[in-house]
C-alpha positions in Angstrom: 0.9 6.5 -5.5 -0.7 7.1 -8.9 -0.5 10.3 -10.9 -4.3 10.7 -11.3 -5.5 8.3 -8.5 -7.6 10.9 -6.7 -9.5 11.9 -9.9 -10.0 8.3 -10.8 -12.5 8.0 -7.9 -14.6 10.8 -9.2 -16.8 8.7 -11.4 -17.6 6.1 -8.7 -20.7 6.4 -6.6 -20.4 3.4 -4.4 -17.3 4.2 -2.4 -17.0 2.9 1.2 -17.6 5.9 3.5 -14.0 6.1 4.8 -12.8 6.2 1.2 -15.2 8.9 0.2 -14.1 11.0 3.1 -10.4 10.5 2.2 -11.0 11.3 -1.5 -12.8 14.5 -0.6 -9.9 15.5 1.7 -7.4 14.8 -1.0 -9.3 16.9 -3.5 -9.7 19.7 -1.0 -5.9 19.8 -0.4 -4.9 19.5 -4.0 -3.3 16.0 -3.7 -3.7 14.1 -7.0 -1.5 11.1 -6.2 -3.9 8.8 -4.2 -4.0 5.1 -5.1 -6.4 4.2 -7.9 -9.7 2.4 -7.2 -8.4 -0.8 -8.8 -5.6 -0.8 -6.2 -8.0 0.2 -3.4 -10.3 -2.7 -4.1 -7.4 -5.2 -3.9 -6.3 -3.6 -0.6 -9.8 -3.9 0.8 -10.0 -7.6 0.0 -6.5 -8.4 1.4 -7.2 -6.4 4.5 -10.1 -8.8 5.3 -7.5 -11.5 5.9 -5.4 -9.5 8.3 -6.3 -10.6 11.9 -4.2 -8.2 13.9 -2.0 -5.5 12.3 -1.8 -3.8 8.9 1.1 -1.5 7.9 1.4 1.0 5.0 4.0 3.4 3.7 2.9 6.5 2.0 -0.4 7.7 3.6 -1.0 10.6 1.3 -4.3 12.1 2.4 -5.6 8.8 3.5 -7.2 7.1 0.5 -5.1 3.9 0.6 -5.5 3.5 4.3 -9.3 4.1 3.9 -9.6 1.2 1.5 -7.7 -0.9 4.0 -9.8 0.2 6.9 -13.0 -0.4 5.0 -12.0 -4.1 4.6 -10.2 -4.8 7.9 -11.8 -6.8 10.6 -13.1 -4.8 13.6 -10.2 -5.7 15.9 -7.4 -5.1 13.4 -5.1 -2.1 13.8 -3.7 -0.1 10.9 -0.5 1.9 11.0 0.4 4.2 8.1 3.5 6.4 7.7 3.6 9.7 5.8 6.7 11.9 5.4 4.8 15.1 4.7 3.5 16.6 8.0 0.5 18.4 6.4 -0.7 15.3 4.5 -0.3 13.3 7.7 -2.4 15.8 9.5 -5.1 15.7 6.9 -5.2 11.9 6.9 -5.3 11.8 10.7 -8.4 14.0 10.5 -10.0 11.6 8.1 -9.6 8.8 10.7 -10.4 10.9 13.8 -13.4 8.7 14.5 -11.6 5.3 13.9 -9.3 4.4 16.8 -7.9 1.4 14.8 -6.0 3.8 12.5 -2.7 5.5 13.4 -0.9 7.9 11.1 2.9 8.4 11.9 4.9 11.3 10.5 8.3 10.5 9.1 10.4 8.5 6.7 8.8 5.1 5.6 11.3 3.2 7.8 9.2 4.2 10.8 6.9 1.4 9.8 9.3 -1.0 11.6 8.4 0.6 15.0 5.2 -1.4 15.2 5.6 -4.6 13.2 5.6 -7.4 12.4 2.5 -7.1 10.2 -0.1 -9.5 8.8 -0.4 -7.2 5.8 2.2 -4.7 4.7 1.5 -2.3 1.8 4.6 -0.6 0.3 3.3 2.5 -1.5 5.5 5.4 -0.2 8.9 3.8 0.3 10.4 0.4 0.8 9.7 -0.8 -2.8 13.3 -0.8 -3.9 12.6 1.0 -7.1 15.5 3.4 -6.9 19.0 3.6 -5.3 17.6 6.0 -2.7 14.7 3.7 -1.8 16.0 0.3 -0.5 13.6 -2.6 -0.4 12.0 -3.2 2.9 13.2 -6.2 4.9 10.1 -8.5 4.9 11.8 -11.0 7.1 11.6 -8.5 10.0 8.4 -6.7 8.9 6.0 -9.7 8.2 4.7 -12.4 10.4 5.1 -15.9 8.8 2.3 -16.3 6.4 1.9 -12.5 6.2 1.4 -10.6 2.9 3.3 -7.8 1.3 1.8 -5.6 -1.5 4.1 -3.6 -3.8 2.0 -1.5 -6.2 2.3 0.9 -9.1 3.9 -1.3 -11.7 2.9 -1.6 -15.3 2.0 -5.1 -16.3 5.0 -7.2 -17.4 5.0 -8.2 -21.1 7.5 -11.0 -20.7 10.4 -12.5 -18.9 12.6 -11.0 -17.7 10.4 -8.0 -17.0 11.6 -4.8 -18.4 11.3 -1.1 -17.4 12.4 1.6 -19.8 14.2 -1.1 -21.9 16.2 -2.5 -19.0 15.7 -5.5 -16.8 13.3 -4.4 -14.0 15.5 -5.3 -11.0 13.0 -4.0 -8.5 10.2 -6.2 -9.7 12.6 -9.2 -9.9 13.6 -8.5 -6.3 10.1 -9.3 -5.1 9.2 -12.0 -7.6 12.4 -13.9 -6.8 12.7 -13.1 -3.0 13.7 -16.3 -1.2 11.4 -15.6 1.7 8.3 -14.9 -0.4 5.9 -16.6 -2.8 5.0 -13.7 -5.1 2.7 -13.2 -8.0 2.0 -10.3 -10.3 -1.7 -9.2 -10.5 -2.9 -7.2 -13.5 -5.4 -4.7 -12.1 -5.9 -2.7 -15.4 -4.3 -2.5 -18.8 -1.7 -0.1 -17.4 -1.5 -1.2 -13.7 -0.2 -4.2 -11.8 0.6 -5.0 -8.2 2.9 -7.6 -6.8 1.5 -9.7 -3.9 3.8 -11.9 -1.9 3.3 -14.2 1.0 6.0 -14.8 3.5 6.8 -18.5 3.7 6.2 -20.3 7.0 9.0 -22.2 8.6 9.0 -25.9 7.8 
């Protein structure tokens, strides 16, 4: 979720059709917090390597899932969870013509109902950024070799990474997770994402 993510798409003329539909829906319903195009392009690329199932928390009005759907192979299913029923309804309308995409209404933990995933995007819960948002259990939610994306970080300036003058424990959770090989990707001067791959059993 980005504060001005929906508006950041306004200057772009080459959006994939599902993304353009979702952006228009977000604008029509006054939802400004869609993922930014920089995040969307990363999701589109990663979706291309997901052979069976993609999961996402925080559907919004469907912009993030639209980026994923635009890059996913034809046979790959996509499940997204949105806690706000009206936003979930709007997103479901965006994907009414795409049977690969399902939008669930509820808390982000509903994502566990249909895993494990080849690709899991934690955008609306499961990031572990606050005491009220525990980190998702990737051991149970990812297939071996699967990928998790945790977005909406600012790029780290050093080690240990800091947030508001304190050690960024949420970022360290993912960077040092024993089941993952994780890197931080700088997507813009003010935007980074963490991408981790679940280690395969030896």
